[in-house]
C-alpha positions as CSV (number, residue, x, y, z in Angstrom):
1,X,78.9,-18.0,-152.1
2,X,82.3,-18.1,-153.1
3,X,81.5,-21.7,-154.5
4,X,80.5,-22.9,-151.2
5,X,76.9,-23.9,-151.1
6,X,75.5,-22.8,-147.4
7,X,71.6,-22.9,-147.0
8,X,69.4,-19.9,-146.2
9,X,67.8,-21.3,-143.2
10,X,66.8,-20.4,-139.8
11,X,67.1,-22.7,-136.4
12,X,63.6,-24.4,-136.5
13,X,64.2,-25.0,-139.8
14,X,67.5,-26.5,-139.1
15,X,66.1,-28.6,-136.2
16,X,63.1,-30.0,-138.5
17,X,65.3,-31.6,-141.3
18,X,67.1,-33.4,-138.4
19,X,64.7,-34.8,-136.7
20,X,62.9,-35.8,-140.1
21,X,66.2,-37.6,-140.9
22,X,65.7,-39.2,-137.2
23,X,62.7,-40.1,-137.7
24,X,63.4,-41.7,-141.5
25,X,66.6,-43.4,-140.3
26,X,68.2,-41.5,-143.1
27,X,71.9,-40.0,-143.5
28,X,71.8,-36.4,-143.1
29,X,75.6,-34.5,-143.2
30,X,75.1,-31.0,-141.2
31,X,78.0,-28.3,-140.6
32,X,77.6,-24.9,-139.7
33,X,80.4,-22.9,-141.1
34,X,82.1,-19.4,-140.4
35,X,84.2,-17.4,-142.5
36,X,87.3,-20.1,-141.9
37,X,85.4,-22.9,-142.8
38,X,83.6,-21.2,-146.1
39,X,87.5,-20.3,-147.0
40,X,88.5,-23.8,-146.3
41,X,86.3,-24.5,-149.6
42,X,87.5,-21.6,-151.7
43,X,91.1,-22.5,-151.0
44,X,90.8,-26.3,-151.4
45,X,88.9,-28.0,-154.4
46,X,88.6,-31.6,-152.6
47,X,87.4,-29.7,-149.9
48,X,84.8,-27.5,-151.5
49,X,83.5,-31.0,-153.2
50,X,83.2,-32.4,-149.9
51,X,81.2,-29.3,-148.5
52,X,78.9,-29.4,-151.5
53,X,77.9,-32.9,-151.0
54,X,76.8,-32.1,-147.5
55,X,72.9,-31.9,-146.9
56,X,72.8,-28.9,-144.8
57,X,75.4,-26.0,-144.3
58,X,74.1,-23.2,-142.1
59,X,75.6,-19.7,-141.5
60,X,77.3,-20.1,-138.7
61,X,78.9,-16.6,-138.5
62,X,77.5,-13.1,-138.7
63,X,79.5,-12.3,-141.6
64,X,78.4,-15.6,-143.7
65,X,74.9,-14.5,-143.0
66,X,75.2,-11.0,-144.0
67,X,76.9,-12.3,-147.2
68,X,73.8,-14.4,-147.9
69,X,71.7,-11.5,-147.5
70,X,73.9,-9.2,-149.5
71,X,74.5,-11.6,-152.5
72,X,70.9,-13.5,-152.5
73,X,68.4,-11.1,-150.6
74,X,68.1,-14.0,-148.2
75,X,66.3,-12.2,-145.3
76,X,68.0,-13.8,-142.5
77,X,67.6,-12.0,-139.3
78,X,69.6,-14.4,-137.2
79,X,72.9,-16.5,-137.8
80,X,72.7,-20.3,-137.2
81,X,75.6,-20.8,-134.7
82,X,76.9,-24.3,-134.2
83,X,76.8,-24.2,-130.6
84,X,73.4,-23.1,-130.3
85,X,72.1,-25.5,-132.9
86,X,73.7,-28.6,-131.2
87,X,71.8,-27.4,-127.8
88,X,68.8,-27.1,-129.5
89,X,69.3,-30.4,-130.7
90,X,69.9,-32.1,-127.7
91,X,66.9,-30.3,-126.2
92,X,65.1,-31.9,-129.0
93,X,66.3,-35.1,-128.1
94,X,65.6,-34.9,-124.3
95,X,62.2,-33.9,-125.5
96,X,61.4,-36.8,-127.8
97,X,64.0,-39.7,-126.2
98,X,66.5,-39.2,-129.0
99,X,70.6,-40.7,-128.0
100,X,73.4,-38.9,-128.9
101,X,76.8,-40.1,-129.5
102,X,79.9,-37.6,-129.0
103,X,83.1,-38.0,-131.1
104,X,86.2,-35.8,-130.9
105,X,87.9,-33.5,-128.6
106,X,89.8,-35.1,-125.5
107,X,88.5,-37.4,-123.0
108,X,88.3,-34.5,-119.9
109,X,86.5,-32.4,-122.2
110,X,84.1,-35.3,-123.2
111,X,83.6,-35.6,-119.5
112,X,82.8,-32.1,-118.5
113,X,80.6,-32.2,-121.4
114,X,78.6,-34.9,-120.7
115,X,78.5,-33.4,-116.9
116,X,77.0,-30.2,-118.2
117,X,74.7,-31.4,-120.6
118,X,73.1,-33.7,-118.0
119,X,73.0,-30.9,-115.6
120,X,71.2,-28.8,-118.0
121,X,69.1,-31.7,-119.5
122,X,68.8,-34.6,-116.9
123,X,66.6,-37.2,-119.1
124,X,69.1,-36.4,-122.0
125,X,70.4,-39.6,-123.4
126,X,74.0,-40.0,-124.2
127,X,74.9,-43.5,-125.1
128,X,78.6,-43.0,-126.2
129,X,81.6,-40.6,-125.9
130,X,84.7,-41.5,-127.5
131,X,87.6,-38.6,-127.9
132,X,89.9,-38.1,-130.9
133,X,93.0,-40.2,-131.3
134,X,94.3,-37.2,-133.1
135,X,95.5,-39.2,-135.8
136,X,95.0,-40.8,-139.2
137,X,92.6,-43.8,-139.1
138,X,93.2,-46.9,-140.8
139,X,90.6,-48.3,-143.0
140,X,90.1,-51.2,-140.3
141,X,89.6,-48.4,-137.9
142,X,87.1,-46.8,-139.5
143,X,85.5,-50.2,-139.8
144,X,85.4,-50.6,-135.8
145,X,84.3,-47.1,-135.1
146,X,81.3,-47.1,-137.3
147,X,80.4,-50.6,-135.6
148,X,80.7,-49.1,-132.5
149,X,78.8,-46.0,-133.2
150,X,76.2,-48.2,-134.6
151,X,76.2,-50.7,-131.7
152,X,75.4,-47.6,-129.6
153,X,72.0,-47.4,-131.6
154,X,72.5,-43.7,-131.2
155,X,70.2,-41.3,-133.4
156,X,72.5,-38.7,-133.9
157,X,76.3,-38.4,-133.8
158,X,78.2,-35.1,-132.7
159,X,81.3,-34.5,-134.3
160,X,83.9,-32.4,-132.7
161,X,87.3,-32.4,-134.7
162,X,87.6,-28.9,-135.5
163,X,87.3,-27.6,-139.1
164,X,88.0,-28.8,-141.5
165,X,88.5,-32.2,-140.0
166,X,85.3,-32.3,-138.4
167,X,83.6,-32.1,-142.2
168,X,86.0,-34.4,-143.9
169,X,84.7,-37.0,-141.1
170,X,81.0,-36.3,-141.8
171,X,81.7,-36.6,-145.6
172,X,83.7,-39.7,-145.1
173,X,81.2,-41.4,-142.5
174,X,77.6,-40.4,-143.9
175,X,76.5,-43.1,-146.1
176,X,77.9,-45.7,-143.6
177,X,75.9,-44.5,-140.6
178,X,72.9,-43.7,-142.4
179,X,72.1,-41.2,-139.5
180,X,72.3,-37.2,-138.6
181,X,75.8,-36.2,-138.2
182,X,76.4,-32.8,-136.8
183,X,80.1,-31.3,-137.3
184,X,79.7,-29.0,-134.4
185,X,82.9,-26.8,-134.2
186,X,83.9,-25.5,-131.0
187,X,80.8,-26.5,-129.1
188,X,82.6,-29.5,-127.2
189,X,84.6,-26.9,-126.0
190,X,82.0,-24.0,-125.5
191,X,79.3,-26.2,-123.8
192,X,81.9,-28.1,-121.6
193,X,83.1,-24.5,-120.3
194,X,86.5,-25.4,-121.4
195,X,87.0,-22.1,-123.5
196,X,85.1,-18.8,-123.2
197,X,82.6,-17.5,-126.0
198,X,82.3,-13.8,-127.1
199,X,80.0,-11.7,-125.2
200,X,76.4,-11.6,-127.0
201,X,77.0,-8.1,-128.0
202,X,80.3,-8.9,-129.9
203,X,78.7,-12.1,-131.5
204,X,75.6,-9.9,-132.7
205,X,78.0,-7.4,-134.4
206,X,80.4,-10.3,-136.0
207,X,83.1,-9.6,-133.9
208,X,83.4,-13.1,-132.5
209,X,86.8,-13.6,-134.2
210,X,88.3,-10.4,-132.6
211,X,87.3,-12.2,-129.1
212,X,88.7,-15.7,-130.1
213,X,91.7,-13.9,-131.6
214,X,92.4,-11.9,-128.5
215,X,91.9,-15.7,-126.5
216,X,94.3,-17.7,-128.6
217,X,96.5,-15.3,-130.9
218,X,99.0,-18.1,-131.5
219,X,96.9,-20.5,-132.7
220,X,94.4,-18.2,-135.0
221,X,96.1,-15.3,-136.0
222,X,96.6,-16.6,-139.5
223,X,92.8,-17.8,-139.7
224,X,91.5,-14.3,-139.1
225,X,94.1,-12.0,-140.2
226,X,94.8,-13.3,-143.4
227,X,91.2,-15.0,-144.4
228,X,89.1,-12.6,-143.0
229,X,90.8,-10.0,-145.8
230,X,90.4,-12.1,-148.8
231,X,86.9,-13.2,-147.8
232,X,85.9,-9.6,-148.2
233,X,87.8,-9.1,-151.3
234,X,86.4,-12.6,-153.1
235,X,82.7,-11.3,-151.8
236,X,83.1,-7.9,-153.8
237,X,84.2,-10.0,-156.6
238,X,81.0,-12.2,-156.8
239,X,78.7,-9.2,-156.0
240,X,80.4,-6.9,-158.8
241,X,80.2,-9.8,-161.2
242,X,83.9,-9.6,-161.5
243,X,84.3,-13.6,-160.9
244,X,82.3,-16.6,-161.0
245,X,82.9,-19.3,-158.6
246,X,82.8,-22.9,-159.4
247,X,80.8,-24.9,-157.1
248,X,82.2,-28.4,-158.4
249,X,85.4,-28.7,-156.8
250,X,87.3,-32.0,-157.3
251,X,86.3,-35.6,-155.7
252,X,88.5,-36.9,-153.4
253,X,90.4,-40.0,-154.7
254,X,90.8,-41.3,-151.5
255,X,89.6,-41.0,-147.9
256,X,91.6,-38.8,-145.1
257,X,90.3,-40.7,-142.1
258,X,90.6,-38.3,-139.6
259,X,90.0,-40.0,-136.2
């Protein structure tokens, strides 16, 4: 859709793919994209290239699910929402004894996130948690981070840096880590209880963006009031066959090394 390769998939199949990568000790880059995430790929050819190298992109927002159904007759009954997918993977990890490494956000959010997860899932193994430094990493810094994650022997890495930084991170660390990397969006804040989630009825009707806009207007107004209409207009062009969207993008010449 709009040149971004979003998977037609449900929660069960997504969790199965993640577990298969754990068992096979293989790389798997995963992101859950709402409208904003899709539009980063539409507007930035390098980001489109990164996204289209992901192993799994789930339809995070209802408007993305609706678009898949409209354009491709996908028949999806539910979206695959990043925070819920993250929680389902945590439940799998507790049940099967897999371990997690949490990267991103801030130290207070990570502390509360771990406390909440351990309260819900007492046997969950969290073998590392490291806040973002909110700056670009040096090549040496990247190498040191890779080594820390490897030394933890984590089976799964959750990355919460916000879109599009977390997708850039997952793209750049995928091959070095050779394990599932989940770019989990706002899941760290939501599961930590740091930010409220929209009521279920607003989520169901695709109004989560409105709830978040009211809650954080200064940070999010450009994202929703400018990108949402553009998204709808471009979908109309694709549906009517008036424009074909390139899925190739442009391969980045160098890493951005967000950390």
